[in-house]
Structure formats: C-alpha cells, structure tokens
C-alpha positions in Angstrom: 119.9 41.6 167.6 117.7 41.2 164.5 119.5 44.2 162.9 122.9 42.6 163.1 121.6 39.3 161.7 120.0 41.2 158.8 123.2 43.1 158.0 125.2 39.9 158.3 122.7 38.1 156.0 122.9 40.9 153.5 126.7 40.8 153.5 126.6 37.1 152.9 124.3 37.6 149.9 126.5 40.3 148.5 129.6 38.2 148.9 127.9 35.2 147.4 126.7 37.1 144.4 130.0 38.9 144.0 131.5 35.6 143.3 129.4 35.2 140.1 129.5 39.0 139.2 126.0 40.1 140.0 124.2 41.4 143.1 120.4 41.0 143.6 118.2 42.7 146.1 114.7 41.2 146.4 115.7 38.6 143.9 117.7 35.4 144.0 118.3 35.4 140.3 119.9 38.7 139.3 120.2 39.5 135.7 123.5 38.3 134.5 124.1 41.6 132.6 123.5 43.7 135.8 125.9 44.5 138.6 122.9 45.3 140.8 119.4 44.0 140.2 116.6 45.4 142.4 113.7 43.6 140.8 111.5 41.3 142.9 111.7 37.6 141.8 107.9 37.4 141.6 107.7 40.5 139.4 105.6 42.5 141.9 107.7 45.7 141.9 106.0 48.3 144.1 108.9 50.4 145.2 111.6 52.5 143.5 115.2 53.5 143.9 115.7 56.6 146.1 118.9 58.5 145.3 120.8 60.3 148.0 119.3 63.7 148.6 122.0 66.3 148.6 122.1 70.1 148.5 124.3 71.1 145.5 125.8 74.6 145.4 126.5 75.1 141.7 127.1 72.9 138.6 130.8 73.7 138.7 131.2 72.9 142.4 131.5 69.4 143.6 130.1 70.3 147.1 128.8 68.7 149.2 131.0 66.0 147.7 134.7 66.4 148.1 135.5 66.1 144.4 133.8 65.6 141.0 133.3 61.9 140.3 132.3 60.8 136.8 129.1 58.8 136.8 127.9 60.0 140.2 124.1 60.4 140.5 122.3 62.4 143.2 119.0 64.2 143.7 119.5 67.9 144.4 117.0 69.4 146.8 117.8 73.2 146.5 118.1 76.1 144.1 121.6 77.6 144.4 124.3 79.3 142.3 123.6 81.8 139.6 123.6 82.3 135.9 124.9 79.3 133.9 126.1 77.6 137.1 122.7 77.6 138.8 121.2 74.4 140.0 117.5 73.6 140.8 115.8 70.6 142.4 116.1 67.5 140.3 118.3 64.6 139.4 121.9 65.4 138.5 124.8 63.3 137.2 128.5 64.2 137.2 130.8 63.9 134.2 134.0 64.3 136.3 134.2 68.1 135.9 130.6 69.4 136.6 127.0 68.5 137.4 124.4 68.1 134.7 120.6 68.0 135.3 118.8 65.0 133.9 115.5 65.3 132.0 112.9 67.6 133.5 114.0 70.6 131.5 115.2 68.8 128.4 113.6 69.7 125.1 111.7 66.7 123.6 112.2 65.8 119.9 108.5 65.4 119.5 107.7 68.9 120.8 107.2 70.5 124.2 104.2 71.9 126.1 103.9 74.2 129.0 106.9 76.3 128.1 107.3 79.9 129.3 109.0 82.5 127.0 111.8 84.2 128.9 112.3 81.1 131.1 112.5 78.2 128.6 114.7 78.6 125.6 116.8 76.7 123.1 120.4 78.1 123.1 123.4 78.7 125.2 123.8 80.3 128.6 127.5 81.1 128.2 129.4 83.3 125.7 129.3 80.6 123.0 127.7 80.7 119.5 124.7 78.4 118.8 125.3 76.1 115.8 122.6 74.3 113.8 123.7 71.4 111.7 122.4 68.9 109.2 124.5 65.9 108.0 127.0 67.1 110.5 127.7 70.2 108.5 127.1 73.7 109.8 124.0 75.3 108.2 123.2 78.1 110.5 124.8 79.9 113.4 123.7 82.5 115.9 126.7 84.4 117.3 126.9 85.7 120.8 126.4 89.2 119.4 123.1 88.2 117.8 124.2 87.8 114.2 122.2 85.1 112.3 124.6 83.5 109.8 123.4 81.3 107.0 126.0 79.3 105.0 128.9 80.7 107.0 130.3 80.5 110.5 132.0 83.9 110.6 130.8 87.4 110.2 132.2 88.9 107.0 134.0 92.2 106.8 131.6 95.0 107.2 128.8 92.8 108.6 129.2 93.4 112.3 125.9 95.4 112.5 124.0 93.1 110.2 121.5 90.8 112.0 121.0 88.5 109.0 124.0 87.4 106.9 123.6 85.0 104.0 126.7 83.6 102.3 126.0 81.4 99.2 129.5 81.4 98.0 129.6 81.9 94.2 126.1 80.4 93.6 123.4 82.9 92.6 120.1 83.1 94.3 121.2 83.3 98.0 118.0 85.1 98.9 114.4 84.2 97.9 111.4 86.0 99.2 107.9 85.2 97.8 104.9 87.2 99.0 102.9 87.6 95.8 104.6 90.8 94.7 107.7 89.2 93.3 108.3 89.8 89.6 111.1 89.7 87.1 113.3 92.8 87.4 111.7 93.9 90.7 113.6 95.5 93.5 113.0 95.0 97.3 111.4 98.1 98.8 110.1 99.0 102.2 107.6 101.4 103.7 108.1 103.7 106.7 107.7 100.7 109.1 110.3 98.6 107.3 107.7 96.3 105.8 109.3 95.0 102.6 107.7 94.2 99.2 108.9 93.7 95.7 108.5 96.7 93.4 109.2 96.8 89.6 111.1 99.9 88.5 108.3 100.6 86.0 105.8 100.7 88.8 107.6 103.7 90.2 106.6 105.9 87.3 103.0 106.7 86.7 101.4 108.9 84.0 98.3 111.0 85.0 96.2 112.6 82.3 93.9 115.6 82.5 90.5 114.9 81.0 88.4 118.0 81.8 88.5 121.6 80.3 89.7 124.0 83.0 90.3 127.8 83.5 93.3 129.0 85.4 93.1 132.6 86.6 95.8 134.8 88.0 94.1 135.3 91.4 95.0 131.9 92.9 96.5 128.5 92.2 94.1 126.1 90.4 95.0 122.4 90.5 95.3 120.6 87.3 92.6 117.9 87.2 93.8 114.3 86.7 92.0 111.1 86.0 93.1 109.7 89.4 94.7 111.1 92.5 98.5 111.3 92.4 99.0 109.1 95.5 102.4 108.0 96.8 102.7 104.3 97.6 106.4 104.1 98.6 108.4 106.4 100.8 111.0 108.5 98.9 111.8 111.6 96.8 109.7 112.1 93.6 109.8 114.3 90.6 106.6 115.5 88.8 106.9 116.5 85.2 104.1 118.6 83.7 103.6 118.2 79.9 101.5 121.3 79.3 99.1 121.7 76.3 96.8 124.7 76.6 96.0 128.3 75.5 96.4 131.8 76.9 94.2 134.8 76.3 97.3 136.5 75.0 100.7 138.0 75.9 101.5 140.8 78.2 103.1 144.1 77.0 106.4 142.2 76.7 105.0 139.7 74.3 105.0 136.7 76.6 102.6 134.8 78.7 103.7 133.5 82.0 102.4 131.5 85.0 103.6 130.1 88.3 103.7 126.3 88.2 103.6 124.9 91.7 103.9 121.3 93.1 101.8 120.6 96.2 102.2 117.7 98.7 99.1 117.1 100.8 98.0 120.7 99.9 101.3 122.3 100.9 103.5 124.0 98.3 106.9 122.2 98.1 108.3 123.5 94.8 107.5 126.3 92.4 108.8 127.7 89.1 107.6 130.8 87.1 107.5 129.9 83.4 107.6 132.4 80.5 106.5 131.6 76.9 106.5 134.1 73.9 103.3 134.2 72.0 101.4 136.3 69.5 97.7 136.7 70.2 95.6 133.9 71.8 97.5 130.8 70.7 98.0 127.2 71.9 101.4 126.3 73.2 103.2 123.4 74.9 106.1 123.0 77.2 107.6 120.6 79.7 108.6 121.5 83.3 109.8 119.3 86.2 109.2 119.9 89.9 110.6 118.1 93.0 108.7 116.5 95.9 111.3 115.5 98.6 110.7 113.2 101.6 107.3 111.7 100.5 105.7 109.1 102.7 103.3 106.3 101.6 99.8 107.8 101.5 100.9 111.4 100.5 99.1 113.0 97.6 100.7 115.3 95.0 99.1 117.9 92.8 100.2 120.5 90.3 98.7 124.0 90.3 98.8 126.8 87.7 98.5 130.5 88.5 99.0 132.9 85.5 101.3 135.9 86.1 101.2 138.2 83.0 102.2 141.6 84.5 100.0 144.6 84.7 97.4 142.9 82.5 97.3 139.8 84.5 93.7 140.2 85.6 92.5 139.6 82.0 94.9 137.0 80.9 93.6 133.5 81.9 95.1 130.2 80.8 92.8 127.4 79.6 92.9 123.7 78.8 90.5 121.7 76.7 89.7 124.5 74.2 90.5 122.3 71.3 88.3 119.5 72.4 88.6 116.6 74.9 91.2 114.6 73.1 94.5 113.5 74.9 96.9 115.4 72.7 95.3 118.7 73.5 95.2 118.2 77.3 98.0 118.3 79.9 99.5 115.2 81.4 101.8 114.7 84.5 104.5 112.0 84.9 105.4 111.2 88.5 108.6 109.2 89.1 110.5 108.0 92.2 114.2 109.0 92.3 
C-alpha cells in the first residue's frame, strides 16, 4: 500500500512542478533553469545518477534500442563489435545516427598519462585523412596511405611514394635542417644508414701530400706515403688523381721508364694503369694520372701504389721520390674527389 501512495505522491510532485516548468527530486525548490533537479534541498548530496545499463552491439547499431535517438545517454556494459564500430564499457551518447563514447578515452589538452603505444593513438580509425589546423587553415595532413603533407592537402604528381611532402608554393626556403653541419653552399648527404648531414662541395675534395723519401722497386707494389690516411667519409664513387714528381734510375732498352700505378681500397686493387715516360739517363719527371674507386663506403681507406715495370732490365730500374730534398714541389701528391 505504501508503494502505491509513494508513486501517487511522486506523480503529484511531477504534475505540480510541471506546471511551473521544473521537476525536483529531493528538493522542493528546483533550479528554474533545469527541467530536472536532483540536488537535496539541504545540500547534503551523497548519491549520484545511475544511467540505464545496456549492452550495446556496435556504435553504428541502435540495439538494444529500436532506433537511434539524438541525445540518448546510456552506460554500456560490454565489449562488442569490431574495428571502428567496436564499443567498450563506458558512458555513451547518441547523435541520432550512431553512439559516441564519453570521456574515458578522450585525449586531454593538458597531456595524458598511462597511454599504451599500439592501443592509444591520435588519428582516425576509418579510411579518412588526418588534418591538423591552426587558425582554421590546414597546415598538415596525413593521408590514409601514410604521406605526410605540409602546406598542401593533396599529393603532387610523382609524389605517391614520398613519405614527406613539403609545398611552400613560390616562397623559397621550404625546408630548413640545422644540425651544426649546415653551411652556405652545402648539399644534404647521407651515409649507408640514411643518416643525413650537410656537406660542402669543397669538402668532397681532399689533397694528400707525400712527405717522406721512398724507393719503389719492380718486385711489388709500394704504397705512396701520405701525410694522413685517405679515408672515405661519405658513401659514393671517387676518383684519385696522382700528381707524380720523382726520378727513375734510367730508361729501358726502348728509351722509356714505366710503372704500374694501382689504386687500392682497403688493401684490394680496384683500378690499375701502366704508365710509360720517355727519359734519357736518370732524370726527374712529372705526370698526372687518374684512377677510379667505385662503390666506396664511409670508413673505407684508399691508397695508391707504384710498381716499376721497365722490361728485361726491370730488376735494376727503381723509382724514387724525395731525391731532390723534402720540399713539396719535388714530392708526389694525391687529390681525392667524390663524383
């Protein structure tokens, strides 16, 4: 009997309050701006509002409701659906076409804690580009194919396989990279692992000078001594130009002196030329010869060797450097340049 009296009393309250536009529960003075006010009149609120517990099936499915209703709020109790339509336990509201989860998984403007890579992400779960704006203008876009576009919303012709595309229109300076190696006139280079750095064209050519007197015999290659190792710093193909200045013990029966000039990479012969020079007696002579070192990697070391080859008399026809004294113009030098 008390149950019916309570319901009847509640209906009377609702009817009475409806006449003035507000309904109050636990209060006899509902806020005039609220349709329903659940606050206690004495301010001692110790209970909350419990939403209907339902088991949703997917964000694009109204079930267990019979239709999508804009403004509908429920608490979902299950994990169901798949992909972009999956639902998980939490509060949902309906916009008239689908369900949306409230808070819980939303990204906070002040930062987030407890995220898990691979589970939490900023982006889209459907086949739609992600757009980043400032002042309501598109500044950056990530396409569904993984292209990162800066200053444009479309992939330009020929850029389908490019992961980073910068379009600065007709304004120069679309790309700026500062890592301490930047310099006027420098080009962007990379090593074998794709690590980029700025490199001036002049830095790709190095001059190495010989500073010690040497003897080069026909028996084997002897490496021309240089003031520092000829080390490669950037992957690529290089040429090594020998600027010879030296002396021979004399010509062979044909009136020439000759020698094999070889270029070695990490101790392995990669290029070789036999050079002939007409002389009379034991004389100084100079010449320039260029050799090729293909497919060099950073860290490789080059060297030029000399092995005289003066026919039947080769065993007694050595080549020498430094016989005129240890001054640069009477010693060989090597120029190494990257192609």
